[in-house]
C-alpha positions in Angstrom: 89.5 19.1 41.7 92.4 17.4 43.3 96.1 18.0 42.5 96.9 14.3 42.9 97.0 11.8 40.0 95.9 8.9 42.2 93.4 9.2 45.0 93.4 7.0 48.1 90.7 4.4 47.8 87.9 4.1 50.4 88.3 1.5 53.1 85.6 -0.8 51.9 85.3 -4.5 51.1 84.9 -5.7 47.5 84.3 -9.2 46.2 87.3 -10.5 44.3 87.5 -13.9 42.6 90.4 -16.3 42.8 91.8 -18.4 39.9 89.2 -21.1 40.6 86.3 -18.6 40.5 85.7 -18.6 44.3 84.6 -15.3 45.8 86.6 -13.5 48.5 85.9 -10.3 50.5 89.0 -8.1 50.2 89.9 -4.5 51.2 89.8 -2.2 48.3 92.8 -0.2 49.6 95.0 -3.2 48.9 94.1 -3.4 45.2 96.3 -2.4 42.2 95.3 -1.9 38.6 96.3 -4.6 36.1 95.8 -4.1 32.4 95.5 -7.4 30.4 95.1 -7.9 26.7 93.6 -10.9 24.9 93.4 -12.0 21.3 90.4 -13.4 19.4 91.6 -15.6 16.6 88.8 -17.3 14.7 88.6 -20.1 12.2 85.1 -20.7 10.8 82.9 -21.3 13.9 86.0 -21.9 16.1 88.1 -19.8 18.4 91.7 -20.4 19.5 91.7 -21.0 23.2 94.2 -22.2 25.8 93.9 -23.5 29.4 95.9 -22.5 32.4 97.3 -25.6 34.2 95.2 -24.8 37.3 91.9 -24.6 35.3 89.6 -27.1 33.7 88.0 -24.4 31.5 89.4 -22.5 28.6 90.4 -18.9 28.2 91.7 -16.7 25.4 95.5 -16.3 24.8 96.8 -13.1 26.3 97.9 -11.6 29.6 99.3 -8.7 31.5 100.8 -5.6 30.0 104.2 -4.8 31.5 105.0 -1.3 32.5 106.5 0.5 29.5 105.0 -2.0 27.0 102.3 -1.0 24.6 99.1 -3.1 24.5 99.9 -4.3 21.0 103.4 -5.4 22.0 102.0 -7.2 25.1 99.4 -9.0 23.0 102.0 -10.1 20.4 104.4 -11.3 23.2 101.7 -13.1 25.2 100.3 -14.8 22.1 103.7 -16.0 21.0 104.6 -17.3 24.5 101.3 -19.1 25.1 100.5 -20.5 21.6 103.7 -20.3 19.4 101.9 -18.1 16.9 102.9 -14.6 15.8 99.9 -12.4 15.5 98.9 -8.9 14.3 96.2 -7.1 16.3 93.7 -5.8 13.8 90.8 -4.3 15.8 90.0 -3.3 19.3 86.8 -5.2 20.2 85.9 -4.8 23.8 87.0 -3.8 27.3 85.8 -5.2 30.6 86.8 -5.1 34.2 87.1 -7.6 37.1 88.3 -7.8 40.6 90.5 -10.8 41.3 93.0 -12.1 43.7 96.0 -14.4 42.9 99.1 -15.3 45.0 98.2 -12.9 47.8 97.8 -9.9 45.5 94.6 -8.2 44.7 93.8 -6.6 41.4 91.3 -4.4 39.7 91.7 -5.8 36.2 91.1 -4.0 33.0 90.7 -6.7 30.3 91.0 -5.6 26.7 90.1 -7.7 23.7 91.5 -7.4 20.2 90.7 -9.4 17.0 94.0 -10.8 15.7 95.3 -12.3 12.5 97.9 -15.1 12.6 100.9 -14.0 10.5 103.5 -16.6 11.4 104.9 -19.1 13.9 103.6 -22.6 14.5 100.8 -23.5 16.8 102.1 -25.3 19.9 99.3 -27.5 21.2 101.0 -28.1 24.5 101.4 -24.3 25.2 104.3 -23.1 27.2 103.5 -25.4 30.2 103.8 -22.5 32.6 100.5 -20.6 32.2 99.3 -22.2 29.0 98.5 -25.8 28.2 96.1 -27.5 25.8 96.0 -24.8 23.0 93.4 -25.6 20.4 90.6 -24.3 18.2 87.2 -25.0 19.8 83.7 -24.6 18.6 82.1 -21.4 20.0 78.9 -23.2 21.1 81.0 -25.8 23.0 82.7 -22.9 24.8 79.4 -21.3 25.6 78.1 -24.6 27.0 80.4 -24.3 30.1 83.9 -24.9 28.6 85.0 -21.2 28.8 86.2 -19.3 31.8 83.8 -16.4 32.7 86.1 -13.7 31.3 86.4 -15.5 28.0 82.8 -16.4 27.8 81.9 -12.7 28.1 84.0 -11.9 25.1 82.6 -14.7 22.9 79.8 -12.5 21.5 82.6 -11.1 19.2 83.3 -14.5 17.7 79.9 -14.3 16.0 80.9 -11.1 14.2 83.1 -11.7 11.2 85.9 -9.1 10.5 85.1 -6.8 7.6 87.3 -6.5 4.6 90.2 -4.1 5.1 89.4 -3.8 8.8 92.2 -1.7 10.3 93.5 -1.0 13.7 90.8 0.9 15.6 
């Protein structure tokens, strides 16, 4: 057992993907952890999605958790910033990981998905114009047919499962 909270990573190369999905070989020792939360808001057979200005495909509203911020608070903040809606996280659905690079920084991302309910605000179709544009509800099958970013597509299995009555925060 070690007496350190964080161990030094090995000096190996890992494949990290950039914002356009292109692979890059990067040194693991330069990576930092980044926790991100995303919300799944469904309406019939549709999911609320948004698009980053640098992408042509759609993702789910959400983003990075700031140091000192809870995951729920981060999800509520990100959803409001990107869509104009106020949401309540109702159920933890999934967690995945990815290696990505952006703006010269390398990240081992932990991506967490919650089901959310809209409880206020007004949908802003134009997003915030910084990291969110083209906010809309889209058919799940259309997203699966190549319209979703890989991280979002991997979460779409949860769109087929309807929330149960009285579903609480789990």
